mmCIF file of the N, C-alpha and C atoms, coordinates in Angstrom:
data_MODEL
# 
_entry.id   MODEL 
# 
loop_
_atom_site.group_PDB 
_atom_site.id 
_atom_site.type_symbol 
_atom_site.label_atom_id 
_atom_site.label_alt_id 
_atom_site.label_comp_id 
_atom_site.label_asym_id 
_atom_site.label_entity_id 
_atom_site.label_seq_id 
_atom_site.pdbx_PDB_ins_code 
_atom_site.Cartn_x 
_atom_site.Cartn_y 
_atom_site.Cartn_z 
_atom_site.occupancy 
_atom_site.B_iso_or_equiv 
_atom_site.pdbx_formal_charge 
_atom_site.auth_seq_id 
_atom_site.auth_comp_id 
_atom_site.auth_asym_id 
_atom_site.auth_atom_id 
_atom_site.pdbx_PDB_model_num 
ATOM 1   N N  . MET A 1 1  ? -10.533 -20.814 20.572  1.00 0.00 ? 1  MET A N  1 
ATOM 2   C CA . MET A 1 1  ? -9.863  -20.722 19.251  1.00 0.00 ? 1  MET A CA 1 
ATOM 3   C C  . MET A 1 1  ? -11.151 -19.616 19.009  1.00 0.00 ? 1  MET A C  1 
ATOM 4   N N  . ALA A 1 2  ? -10.966 -18.877 17.614  1.00 0.00 ? 2  ALA A N  1 
ATOM 5   C CA . ALA A 1 2  ? -11.746 -18.128 17.332  1.00 0.00 ? 2  ALA A CA 1 
ATOM 6   C C  . ALA A 1 2  ? -12.806 -18.884 16.249  1.00 0.00 ? 2  ALA A C  1 
ATOM 7   N N  . ALA A 1 3  ? -14.081 -19.083 15.894  1.00 0.00 ? 3  ALA A N  1 
ATOM 8   C CA . ALA A 1 3  ? -15.629 -19.868 15.420  1.00 0.00 ? 3  ALA A CA 1 
ATOM 9   C C  . ALA A 1 3  ? -15.038 -20.209 13.941  1.00 0.00 ? 3  ALA A C  1 
ATOM 10  N N  . GLY A 1 4  ? -14.912 -21.274 13.433  1.00 0.00 ? 4  GLY A N  1 
ATOM 11  C CA . GLY A 1 4  ? -14.926 -21.631 11.775  1.00 0.00 ? 4  GLY A CA 1 
ATOM 12  C C  . GLY A 1 4  ? -13.194 -22.181 12.093  1.00 0.00 ? 4  GLY A C  1 
ATOM 13  N N  . LEU A 1 5  ? -12.175 -21.667 12.628  1.00 0.00 ? 5  LEU A N  1 
ATOM 14  C CA . LEU A 1 5  ? -11.395 -22.337 12.441  1.00 0.00 ? 5  LEU A CA 1 
ATOM 15  C C  . LEU A 1 5  ? -10.943 -23.971 12.980  1.00 0.00 ? 5  LEU A C  1 
ATOM 16  N N  . THR A 1 6  ? -10.290 -24.481 11.863  1.00 0.00 ? 6  THR A N  1 
ATOM 17  C CA . THR A 1 6  ? -10.177 -25.893 11.930  1.00 0.00 ? 6  THR A CA 1 
ATOM 18  C C  . THR A 1 6  ? -7.795  -26.204 12.330  1.00 0.00 ? 6  THR A C  1 
ATOM 19  N N  . ASP A 1 7  ? -7.136  -25.062 11.628  1.00 0.00 ? 7  ASP A N  1 
ATOM 20  C CA . ASP A 1 7  ? -5.754  -24.789 11.933  1.00 0.00 ? 7  ASP A CA 1 
ATOM 21  C C  . ASP A 1 7  ? -5.614  -23.777 12.236  1.00 0.00 ? 7  ASP A C  1 
ATOM 22  N N  . PRO A 1 8  ? -4.086  -24.013 13.425  1.00 0.00 ? 8  PRO A N  1 
ATOM 23  C CA . PRO A 1 8  ? -4.087  -23.036 13.971  1.00 0.00 ? 8  PRO A CA 1 
ATOM 24  C C  . PRO A 1 8  ? -3.177  -21.527 13.175  1.00 0.00 ? 8  PRO A C  1 
ATOM 25  N N  . THR A 1 9  ? -2.810  -22.557 12.427  1.00 0.00 ? 9  THR A N  1 
ATOM 26  C CA . THR A 1 9  ? -1.889  -21.360 11.567  1.00 0.00 ? 9  THR A CA 1 
ATOM 27  C C  . THR A 1 9  ? -2.478  -20.753 10.646  1.00 0.00 ? 9  THR A C  1 
ATOM 28  N N  . GLU A 1 10 ? -4.030  -20.383 10.899  1.00 0.00 ? 10 GLU A N  1 
ATOM 29  C CA . GLU A 1 10 ? -5.102  -19.714 10.159  1.00 0.00 ? 10 GLU A CA 1 
ATOM 30  C C  . GLU A 1 10 ? -4.874  -18.517 10.083  1.00 0.00 ? 10 GLU A C  1 
ATOM 31  N N  . ILE A 1 11 ? -4.959  -17.582 11.300  1.00 0.00 ? 11 ILE A N  1 
ATOM 32  C CA . ILE A 1 11 ? -5.042  -16.741 11.417  1.00 0.00 ? 11 ILE A CA 1 
ATOM 33  C C  . ILE A 1 11 ? -3.659  -16.330 10.869  1.00 0.00 ? 11 ILE A C  1 
ATOM 34  N N  . PRO A 1 12 ? -2.171  -16.028 11.693  1.00 0.00 ? 12 PRO A N  1 
ATOM 35  C CA . PRO A 1 12 ? -1.299  -15.297 11.108  1.00 0.00 ? 12 PRO A CA 1 
ATOM 36  C C  . PRO A 1 12 ? -1.226  -15.912 9.616   1.00 0.00 ? 12 PRO A C  1 
ATOM 37  N N  . LEU A 1 13 ? -1.353  -16.832 8.979   1.00 0.00 ? 13 LEU A N  1 
ATOM 38  C CA . LEU A 1 13 ? -1.504  -16.944 7.543   1.00 0.00 ? 13 LEU A CA 1 
ATOM 39  C C  . LEU A 1 13 ? -2.461  -15.884 6.781   1.00 0.00 ? 13 LEU A C  1 
ATOM 40  N N  . ALA A 1 14 ? -3.609  -15.000 6.600   1.00 0.00 ? 14 ALA A N  1 
ATOM 41  C CA . ALA A 1 14 ? -4.381  -14.506 7.078   1.00 0.00 ? 14 ALA A CA 1 
ATOM 42  C C  . ALA A 1 14 ? -3.814  -12.743 6.712   1.00 0.00 ? 14 ALA A C  1 
ATOM 43  N N  . VAL A 1 15 ? -3.331  -12.588 8.468   1.00 0.00 ? 15 VAL A N  1 
ATOM 44  C CA . VAL A 1 15 ? -2.691  -11.122 8.378   1.00 0.00 ? 15 VAL A CA 1 
ATOM 45  C C  . VAL A 1 15 ? -1.437  -11.285 7.738   1.00 0.00 ? 15 VAL A C  1 
ATOM 46  N N  . LEU A 1 16 ? -0.696  -11.719 7.407   1.00 0.00 ? 16 LEU A N  1 
ATOM 47  C CA . LEU A 1 16 ? 0.028   -12.327 6.144   1.00 0.00 ? 16 LEU A CA 1 
ATOM 48  C C  . LEU A 1 16 ? -0.165  -12.000 4.896   1.00 0.00 ? 16 LEU A C  1 
ATOM 49  N N  . THR A 1 17 ? -1.240  -12.599 4.161   1.00 0.00 ? 17 THR A N  1 
ATOM 50  C CA . THR A 1 17 ? -1.714  -12.694 3.258   1.00 0.00 ? 17 THR A CA 1 
ATOM 51  C C  . THR A 1 17 ? -2.272  -11.559 2.969   1.00 0.00 ? 17 THR A C  1 
ATOM 52  N N  . VAL A 1 18 ? -3.366  -10.289 4.340   1.00 0.00 ? 18 VAL A N  1 
ATOM 53  C CA . VAL A 1 18 ? -3.458  -9.104  4.314   1.00 0.00 ? 18 VAL A CA 1 
ATOM 54  C C  . VAL A 1 18 ? -2.184  -8.061  3.475   1.00 0.00 ? 18 VAL A C  1 
ATOM 55  N N  . PHE A 1 19 ? -1.581  -8.016  5.258   1.00 0.00 ? 19 PHE A N  1 
ATOM 56  C CA . PHE A 1 19 ? -0.490  -7.628  4.864   1.00 0.00 ? 19 PHE A CA 1 
ATOM 57  C C  . PHE A 1 19 ? 0.270   -6.957  4.081   1.00 0.00 ? 19 PHE A C  1 
ATOM 58  N N  . ALA A 1 20 ? 0.716   -8.611  2.836   1.00 0.00 ? 20 ALA A N  1 
ATOM 59  C CA . ALA A 1 20 ? 1.528   -8.499  2.620   1.00 0.00 ? 20 ALA A CA 1 
ATOM 60  C C  . ALA A 1 20 ? 1.123   -7.525  0.985   1.00 0.00 ? 20 ALA A C  1 
ATOM 61  N N  . SER A 1 21 ? -0.262  -8.485  0.651   1.00 0.00 ? 21 SER A N  1 
ATOM 62  C CA . SER A 1 21 ? -0.903  -7.495  -0.041  1.00 0.00 ? 21 SER A CA 1 
ATOM 63  C C  . SER A 1 21 ? -1.085  -6.169  -0.578  1.00 0.00 ? 21 SER A C  1 
ATOM 64  N N  . ALA A 1 22 ? -1.448  -5.342  0.836   1.00 0.00 ? 22 ALA A N  1 
ATOM 65  C CA . ALA A 1 22 ? -1.399  -4.723  1.124   1.00 0.00 ? 22 ALA A CA 1 
ATOM 66  C C  . ALA A 1 22 ? -0.904  -3.685  0.815   1.00 0.00 ? 22 ALA A C  1 
ATOM 67  N N  . ARG A 1 23 ? 0.551   -3.698  1.099   1.00 0.00 ? 23 ARG A N  1 
ATOM 68  C CA . ARG A 1 23 ? 2.153   -3.931  0.994   1.00 0.00 ? 23 ARG A CA 1 
ATOM 69  C C  . ARG A 1 23 ? 1.985   -3.595  -1.030  1.00 0.00 ? 23 ARG A C  1 
ATOM 70  N N  . LEU A 1 24 ? 2.289   -4.171  -0.692  1.00 0.00 ? 24 LEU A N  1 
ATOM 71  C CA . LEU A 1 24 ? 2.174   -4.305  -2.887  1.00 0.00 ? 24 LEU A CA 1 
ATOM 72  C C  . LEU A 1 24 ? 1.698   -3.769  -3.120  1.00 0.00 ? 24 LEU A C  1 
ATOM 73  N N  . MET A 1 25 ? 0.278   -3.963  -3.249  1.00 0.00 ? 25 MET A N  1 
ATOM 74  C CA . MET A 1 25 ? -0.245  -2.779  -3.555  1.00 0.00 ? 25 MET A CA 1 
ATOM 75  C C  . MET A 1 25 ? -0.297  -1.440  -4.053  1.00 0.00 ? 25 MET A C  1 
ATOM 76  N N  . ARG A 1 26 ? 0.201   -0.869  -2.220  1.00 0.00 ? 26 ARG A N  1 
ATOM 77  C CA . ARG A 1 26 ? 0.452   0.446   -2.606  1.00 0.00 ? 26 ARG A CA 1 
ATOM 78  C C  . ARG A 1 26 ? 1.685   0.684   -2.869  1.00 0.00 ? 26 ARG A C  1 
ATOM 79  N N  . GLU A 1 27 ? 2.833   0.055   -2.860  1.00 0.00 ? 27 GLU A N  1 
ATOM 80  C CA . GLU A 1 27 ? 3.774   0.193   -3.647  1.00 0.00 ? 27 GLU A CA 1 
ATOM 81  C C  . GLU A 1 27 ? 3.942   0.524   -5.380  1.00 0.00 ? 27 GLU A C  1 
ATOM 82  N N  . ILE A 1 28 ? 2.986   -0.427  -5.631  1.00 0.00 ? 28 ILE A N  1 
ATOM 83  C CA . ILE A 1 28 ? 2.461   -0.065  -7.364  1.00 0.00 ? 28 ILE A CA 1 
ATOM 84  C C  . ILE A 1 28 ? 1.803   0.485   -7.588  1.00 0.00 ? 28 ILE A C  1 
ATOM 85  N N  . PHE A 1 29 ? 0.328   1.702   -6.666  1.00 0.00 ? 29 PHE A N  1 
ATOM 86  C CA . PHE A 1 29 ? 0.040   2.776   -6.519  1.00 0.00 ? 29 PHE A CA 1 
ATOM 87  C C  . PHE A 1 29 ? 1.178   3.505   -6.656  1.00 0.00 ? 29 PHE A C  1 
ATOM 88  N N  . GLU A 1 30 ? 1.729   4.164   -5.679  1.00 0.00 ? 30 GLU A N  1 
ATOM 89  C CA . GLU A 1 30 ? 2.631   5.391   -6.005  1.00 0.00 ? 30 GLU A CA 1 
ATOM 90  C C  . GLU A 1 30 ? 3.605   4.918   -6.126  1.00 0.00 ? 30 GLU A C  1 
ATOM 91  N N  . ARG A 1 31 ? 3.798   3.709   -7.085  1.00 0.00 ? 31 ARG A N  1 
ATOM 92  C CA . ARG A 1 31 ? 4.886   4.228   -8.336  1.00 0.00 ? 31 ARG A CA 1 
ATOM 93  C C  . ARG A 1 31 ? 4.185   4.894   -9.539  1.00 0.00 ? 31 ARG A C  1 
ATOM 94  N N  . LEU A 1 32 ? 2.627   4.537   -9.924  1.00 0.00 ? 32 LEU A N  1 
ATOM 95  C CA . LEU A 1 32 ? 2.231   5.002   -10.958 1.00 0.00 ? 32 LEU A CA 1 
ATOM 96  C C  . LEU A 1 32 ? 1.234   6.324   -10.383 1.00 0.00 ? 32 LEU A C  1 
ATOM 97  N N  . ARG A 1 33 ? 2.036   7.085   -8.981  1.00 0.00 ? 33 ARG A N  1 
ATOM 98  C CA . ARG A 1 33 ? 1.296   8.272   -8.496  1.00 0.00 ? 33 ARG A CA 1 
ATOM 99  C C  . ARG A 1 33 ? 0.076   8.233   -8.423  1.00 0.00 ? 33 ARG A C  1 
ATOM 100 N N  . GLN A 1 34 ? -0.060  6.901   -7.524  1.00 0.00 ? 34 GLN A N  1 
ATOM 101 C CA . GLN A 1 34 ? -2.221  7.530   -7.477  1.00 0.00 ? 34 GLN A CA 1 
ATOM 102 C C  . GLN A 1 34 ? -1.295  7.352   -5.252  1.00 0.00 ? 34 GLN A C  1 
ATOM 103 N N  . PRO A 1 35 ? -2.800  7.077   -4.953  1.00 0.00 ? 35 PRO A N  1 
ATOM 104 C CA . PRO A 1 35 ? -2.579  7.155   -3.187  1.00 0.00 ? 35 PRO A CA 1 
ATOM 105 C C  . PRO A 1 35 ? -2.232  5.871   -3.171  1.00 0.00 ? 35 PRO A C  1 
ATOM 106 N N  . GLY A 1 36 ? -1.152  6.043   -2.634  1.00 0.00 ? 36 GLY A N  1 
ATOM 107 C CA . GLY A 1 36 ? -1.316  4.236   -1.937  1.00 0.00 ? 36 GLY A CA 1 
ATOM 108 C C  . GLY A 1 36 ? -2.492  3.905   -0.661  1.00 0.00 ? 36 GLY A C  1 
ATOM 109 N N  . ILE A 1 37 ? -3.338  4.317   -0.035  1.00 0.00 ? 37 ILE A N  1 
ATOM 110 C CA . ILE A 1 37 ? -4.380  3.812   0.283   1.00 0.00 ? 37 ILE A CA 1 
ATOM 111 C C  . ILE A 1 37 ? -5.128  3.615   -0.382  1.00 0.00 ? 37 ILE A C  1 
ATOM 112 N N  . VAL A 1 38 ? -5.721  3.917   -1.690  1.00 0.00 ? 38 VAL A N  1 
ATOM 113 C CA . VAL A 1 38 ? -5.975  3.003   -2.955  1.00 0.00 ? 38 VAL A CA 1 
ATOM 114 C C  . VAL A 1 38 ? -5.814  2.005   -3.112  1.00 0.00 ? 38 VAL A C  1 
ATOM 115 N N  . GLY A 1 39 ? -4.423  1.807   -2.822  1.00 0.00 ? 39 GLY A N  1 
ATOM 116 C CA . GLY A 1 39 ? -4.237  0.357   -3.636  1.00 0.00 ? 39 GLY A CA 1 
ATOM 117 C C  . GLY A 1 39 ? -4.087  -0.933  -1.712  1.00 0.00 ? 39 GLY A C  1 
ATOM 118 N N  . GLU A 1 40 ? -3.642  -0.365  -0.904  1.00 0.00 ? 40 GLU A N  1 
ATOM 119 C CA . GLU A 1 40 ? -4.866  -0.822  0.261   1.00 0.00 ? 40 GLU A CA 1 
ATOM 120 C C  . GLU A 1 40 ? -5.894  -1.479  0.152   1.00 0.00 ? 40 GLU A C  1 
ATOM 121 N N  . ILE A 1 41 ? -6.113  -0.981  0.263   1.00 0.00 ? 41 ILE A N  1 
ATOM 122 C CA . ILE A 1 41 ? -7.935  -0.883  0.059   1.00 0.00 ? 41 ILE A CA 1 
ATOM 123 C C  . ILE A 1 41 ? -8.368  -1.894  -1.640  1.00 0.00 ? 41 ILE A C  1 
ATOM 124 N N  . LEU A 1 42 ? -8.189  -1.823  -2.022  1.00 0.00 ? 42 LEU A N  1 
ATOM 125 C CA . LEU A 1 42 ? -8.088  -2.480  -3.358  1.00 0.00 ? 42 LEU A CA 1 
ATOM 126 C C  . LEU A 1 42 ? -7.956  -4.114  -3.109  1.00 0.00 ? 42 LEU A C  1 
ATOM 127 N N  . ALA A 1 43 ? -6.595  -4.018  -2.567  1.00 0.00 ? 43 ALA A N  1 
ATOM 128 C CA . ALA A 1 43 ? -5.542  -5.297  -1.964  1.00 0.00 ? 43 ALA A CA 1 
ATOM 129 C C  . ALA A 1 43 ? -6.886  -6.079  -1.459  1.00 0.00 ? 43 ALA A C  1 
ATOM 130 N N  . GLY A 1 44 ? -7.224  -5.439  -0.107  1.00 0.00 ? 44 GLY A N  1 
ATOM 131 C CA . GLY A 1 44 ? -8.036  -5.939  0.277   1.00 0.00 ? 44 GLY A CA 1 
ATOM 132 C C  . GLY A 1 44 ? -9.184  -6.663  -0.180  1.00 0.00 ? 44 GLY A C  1 
ATOM 133 N N  . LEU A 1 45 ? -10.167 -6.071  -1.219  1.00 0.00 ? 45 LEU A N  1 
ATOM 134 C CA . LEU A 1 45 ? -11.378 -6.460  -1.457  1.00 0.00 ? 45 LEU A CA 1 
ATOM 135 C C  . LEU A 1 45 ? -10.501 -7.592  -2.515  1.00 0.00 ? 45 LEU A C  1 
ATOM 136 N N  . LEU A 1 46 ? -9.405  -7.564  -2.796  1.00 0.00 ? 46 LEU A N  1 
ATOM 137 C CA . LEU A 1 46 ? -8.972  -8.583  -3.886  1.00 0.00 ? 46 LEU A CA 1 
ATOM 138 C C  . LEU A 1 46 ? -8.646  -9.874  -3.327  1.00 0.00 ? 46 LEU A C  1 
ATOM 139 N N  . VAL A 1 47 ? -8.280  -9.995  -2.413  1.00 0.00 ? 47 VAL A N  1 
ATOM 140 C CA . VAL A 1 47 ? -8.335  -10.673 -1.611  1.00 0.00 ? 47 VAL A CA 1 
ATOM 141 C C  . VAL A 1 47 ? -8.888  -11.091 -0.043  1.00 0.00 ? 47 VAL A C  1 
ATOM 142 N N  . GLY A 1 48 ? -10.238 -10.699 0.014   1.00 0.00 ? 48 GLY A N  1 
ATOM 143 C CA . GLY A 1 48 ? -11.575 -10.913 1.431   1.00 0.00 ? 48 GLY A CA 1 
ATOM 144 C C  . GLY A 1 48 ? -12.043 -12.565 0.049   1.00 0.00 ? 48 GLY A C  1 
ATOM 145 N N  . PRO A 1 49 ? -13.397 -12.064 1.301   1.00 0.00 ? 49 PRO A N  1 
ATOM 146 C CA . PRO A 1 49 ? -14.404 -13.887 0.213   1.00 0.00 ? 49 PRO A CA 1 
ATOM 147 C C  . PRO A 1 49 ? -15.320 -13.201 -0.467  1.00 0.00 ? 49 PRO A C  1 
ATOM 148 N N  . HIS A 1 50 ? -14.589 -11.980 -1.159  1.00 0.00 ? 50 HIS A N  1 
ATOM 149 C CA . HIS A 1 50 ? -15.936 -11.476 -2.553  1.00 0.00 ? 50 HIS A CA 1 
ATOM 150 C C  . HIS A 1 50 ? -15.097 -11.743 -3.990  1.00 0.00 ? 50 HIS A C  1 
ATOM 151 N N  . VAL A 1 51 ? -13.915 -11.371 -3.740  1.00 0.00 ? 51 VAL A N  1 
ATOM 152 C CA . VAL A 1 51 ? -13.182 -11.515 -5.003  1.00 0.00 ? 51 VAL A CA 1 
ATOM 153 C C  . VAL A 1 51 ? -11.995 -13.166 -5.229  1.00 0.00 ? 51 VAL A C  1 
ATOM 154 N N  . LEU A 1 52 ? -11.191 -12.837 -4.885  1.00 0.00 ? 52 LEU A N  1 
ATOM 155 C CA . LEU A 1 52 ? -10.736 -14.425 -5.191  1.00 0.00 ? 52 LEU A CA 1 
ATOM 156 C C  . LEU A 1 52 ? -10.670 -15.350 -3.705  1.00 0.00 ? 52 LEU A C  1 
ATOM 157 N N  . ALA A 1 53 ? -11.282 -15.107 -2.863  1.00 0.00 ? 53 ALA A N  1 
ATOM 158 C CA . ALA A 1 53 ? -11.595 -15.719 -1.561  1.00 0.00 ? 53 ALA A CA 1 
ATOM 159 C C  . ALA A 1 53 ? -10.473 -16.172 -0.416  1.00 0.00 ? 53 ALA A C  1 
ATOM 160 N N  . TRP A 1 54 ? -9.243  -15.650 -1.238  1.00 0.00 ? 54 TRP A N  1 
ATOM 161 C CA . TRP A 1 54 ? -7.982  -16.133 0.014   1.00 0.00 ? 54 TRP A CA 1 
ATOM 162 C C  . TRP A 1 54 ? -8.624  -16.036 1.934   1.00 0.00 ? 54 TRP A C  1 
ATOM 163 N N  . ILE A 1 55 ? -9.360  -15.326 1.587   1.00 0.00 ? 55 ILE A N  1 
ATOM 164 C CA . ILE A 1 55 ? -9.082  -15.436 3.276   1.00 0.00 ? 55 ILE A CA 1 
ATOM 165 C C  . ILE A 1 55 ? -10.769 -15.410 3.527   1.00 0.00 ? 55 ILE A C  1 
ATOM 166 N N  . ARG A 1 56 ? -11.242 -16.576 4.176   1.00 0.00 ? 56 ARG A N  1 
ATOM 167 C CA . ARG A 1 56 ? -11.866 -16.333 4.811   1.00 0.00 ? 56 ARG A CA 1 
ATOM 168 C C  . ARG A 1 56 ? -12.585 -15.579 6.128   1.00 0.00 ? 56 ARG A C  1 
ATOM 169 N N  . SER A 1 57 ? -14.387 -15.450 6.016   1.00 0.00 ? 57 SER A N  1 
ATOM 170 C CA . SER A 1 57 ? -14.256 -14.731 7.550   1.00 0.00 ? 57 SER A CA 1 
ATOM 171 C C  . SER A 1 57 ? -14.203 -15.322 8.898   1.00 0.00 ? 57 SER A C  1 
ATOM 172 N N  . ASN A 1 58 ? -13.775 -14.565 9.889   1.00 0.00 ? 58 ASN A N  1 
ATOM 173 C CA . ASN A 1 58 ? -14.182 -15.180 11.097  1.00 0.00 ? 58 ASN A CA 1 
ATOM 174 C C  . ASN A 1 58 ? -13.878 -13.922 11.893  1.00 0.00 ? 58 ASN A C  1 
ATOM 175 N N  . ASP A 1 59 ? -14.325 -14.964 13.518  1.00 0.00 ? 59 ASP A N  1 
ATOM 176 C CA . ASP A 1 59 ? -14.779 -13.355 14.244  1.00 0.00 ? 59 ASP A CA 1 
ATOM 177 C C  . ASP A 1 59 ? -13.194 -12.711 15.007  1.00 0.00 ? 59 ASP A C  1 
ATOM 178 N N  . PHE A 1 60 ? -12.138 -13.070 14.405  1.00 0.00 ? 60 PHE A N  1 
ATOM 179 C CA . PHE A 1 60 ? -11.000 -12.659 15.077  1.00 0.00 ? 60 PHE A CA 1 
ATOM 180 C C  . PHE A 1 60 ? -10.673 -11.442 13.884  1.00 0.00 ? 60 PHE A C  1 
ATOM 181 N N  . LEU A 1 61 ? -10.531 -12.196 12.381  1.00 0.00 ? 61 LEU A N  1 
ATOM 182 C CA . LEU A 1 61 ? -10.683 -11.227 11.657  1.00 0.00 ? 61 LEU A CA 1 
ATOM 183 C C  . LEU A 1 61 ? -11.571 -9.933  11.141  1.00 0.00 ? 61 LEU A C  1 
ATOM 184 N N  . THR A 1 62 ? -12.777 -10.767 11.241  1.00 0.00 ? 62 THR A N  1 
ATOM 185 C CA . THR A 1 62 ? -13.868 -9.283  11.000  1.00 0.00 ? 62 THR A CA 1 
ATOM 186 C C  . THR A 1 62 ? -13.684 -8.409  12.201  1.00 0.00 ? 62 THR A C  1 
ATOM 187 N N  . ALA A 1 63 ? -12.894 -8.631  13.894  1.00 0.00 ? 63 ALA A N  1 
ATOM 188 C CA . ALA A 1 63 ? -12.719 -7.688  14.279  1.00 0.00 ? 63 ALA A CA 1 
ATOM 189 C C  . ALA A 1 63 ? -11.646 -6.935  14.503  1.00 0.00 ? 63 ALA A C  1 
ATOM 190 N N  . LEU A 1 64 ? -10.384 -7.581  13.647  1.00 0.00 ? 64 LEU A N  1 
ATOM 191 C CA . LEU A 1 64 ? -9.390  -6.685  12.902  1.00 0.00 ? 64 LEU A CA 1 
ATOM 192 C C  . LEU A 1 64 ? -9.802  -5.780  12.154  1.00 0.00 ? 64 LEU A C  1 
ATOM 193 N N  . SER A 1 65 ? -10.538 -5.902  11.316  1.00 0.00 ? 65 SER A N  1 
ATOM 194 C CA . SER A 1 65 ? -10.910 -4.937  10.335  1.00 0.00 ? 65 SER A CA 1 
ATOM 195 C C  . SER A 1 65 ? -11.334 -3.946  10.494  1.00 0.00 ? 65 SER A C  1 
ATOM 196 N N  . GLU A 1 66 ? -13.004 -3.852  12.013  1.00 0.00 ? 66 GLU A N  1 
ATOM 197 C CA . GLU A 1 66 ? -13.666 -3.210  11.812  1.00 0.00 ? 66 GLU A CA 1 
ATOM 198 C C  . GLU A 1 66 ? -12.966 -1.791  13.187  1.00 0.00 ? 66 GLU A C  1 
ATOM 199 N N  . MET A 1 67 ? -11.613 -2.372  13.380  1.00 0.00 ? 67 MET A N  1 
ATOM 200 C CA . MET A 1 67 ? -10.632 -1.703  14.442  1.00 0.00 ? 67 MET A CA 1 
ATOM 201 C C  . MET A 1 67 ? -9.864  -1.335  12.742  1.00 0.00 ? 67 MET A C  1 
ATOM 202 N N  . GLY A 1 68 ? -8.984  -1.578  12.077  1.00 0.00 ? 68 GLY A N  1 
ATOM 203 C CA . GLY A 1 68 ? -8.688  -0.841  10.675  1.00 0.00 ? 68 GLY A CA 1 
ATOM 204 C C  . GLY A 1 68 ? -9.737  0.384   10.574  1.00 0.00 ? 68 GLY A C  1 
ATOM 205 N N  . VAL A 1 69 ? -10.838 -0.142  9.945   1.00 0.00 ? 69 VAL A N  1 
ATOM 206 C CA . VAL A 1 69 ? -11.743 1.050   9.213   1.00 0.00 ? 69 VAL A CA 1 
ATOM 207 C C  . VAL A 1 69 ? -11.575 1.760   10.479  1.00 0.00 ? 69 VAL A C  1 
ATOM 208 N N  . ARG A 1 70 ? -12.208 2.105   11.322  1.00 0.00 ? 70 ARG A N  1 
ATOM 209 C CA . ARG A 1 70 ? -11.765 2.850   12.412  1.00 0.00 ? 70 ARG A CA 1 
ATOM 210 C C  . ARG A 1 70 ? -10.881 3.660   12.076  1.00 0.00 ? 70 ARG A C  1 
ATOM 211 N N  . PHE A 1 71 ? -9.767  3.121   11.967  1.00 0.00 ? 71 PHE A N  1 
ATOM 212 C CA . PHE A 1 71 ? -7.862  3.953   12.410  1.00 0.00 ? 71 PHE A CA 1 
ATOM 213 C C  . PHE A 1 71 ? -8.205  4.857   11.077  1.00 0.00 ? 71 PHE A C  1 
ATOM 214 N N  . LEU A 1 72 ? -8.849  4.168   9.694   1.00 0.00 ? 72 LEU A N  1 
ATOM 215 C CA . LEU A 1 72 ? -9.185  4.655   8.577   1.00 0.00 ? 72 LEU A CA 1 
ATOM 216 C C  . LEU A 1 72 ? -9.289  5.826   8.262   1.00 0.00 ? 72 LEU A C  1 
ATOM 217 N N  . SER A 1 73 ? -10.338 5.838   9.254   1.00 0.00 ? 73 SER A N  1 
ATOM 218 C CA . SER A 1 73 ? -11.413 6.963   9.264   1.00 0.00 ? 73 SER A CA 1 
ATOM 219 C C  . SER A 1 73 ? -11.152 7.988   10.487  1.00 0.00 ? 73 SER A C  1 
ATOM 220 N N  . ALA A 1 74 ? -10.176 7.899   11.514  1.00 0.00 ? 74 ALA A N  1 
ATOM 221 C CA . ALA A 1 74 ? -9.740  8.708   12.010  1.00 0.00 ? 74 ALA A CA 1 
ATOM 222 C C  . ALA A 1 74 ? -8.509  9.430   11.290  1.00 0.00 ? 74 ALA A C  1 
ATOM 223 N N  . ALA A 1 75 ? -8.079  8.354   10.446  1.00 0.00 ? 75 ALA A N  1 
ATOM 224 C CA . ALA A 1 75 ? -6.778  9.703   10.121  1.00 0.00 ? 75 ALA A CA 1 
ATOM 225 C C  . ALA A 1 75 ? -6.590  10.919  9.014   1.00 0.00 ? 75 ALA A C  1 
# 
């Protein structure tokens, strides 16, 4: 188990929250005729530990986020 986790459902719920919020913000931004990626990045900022703090950082989620940044910069 990753460091700092007490509940085994924490990681799947965190991933689901991130994906759902990113998809929602993408849809909103595309309907406003703005780039969807901007909405996805904004969603990550909102649900992350710095604004709403719905997601707490741990080793596993940090690794996933770093991988996402690499994919984003390669695209």
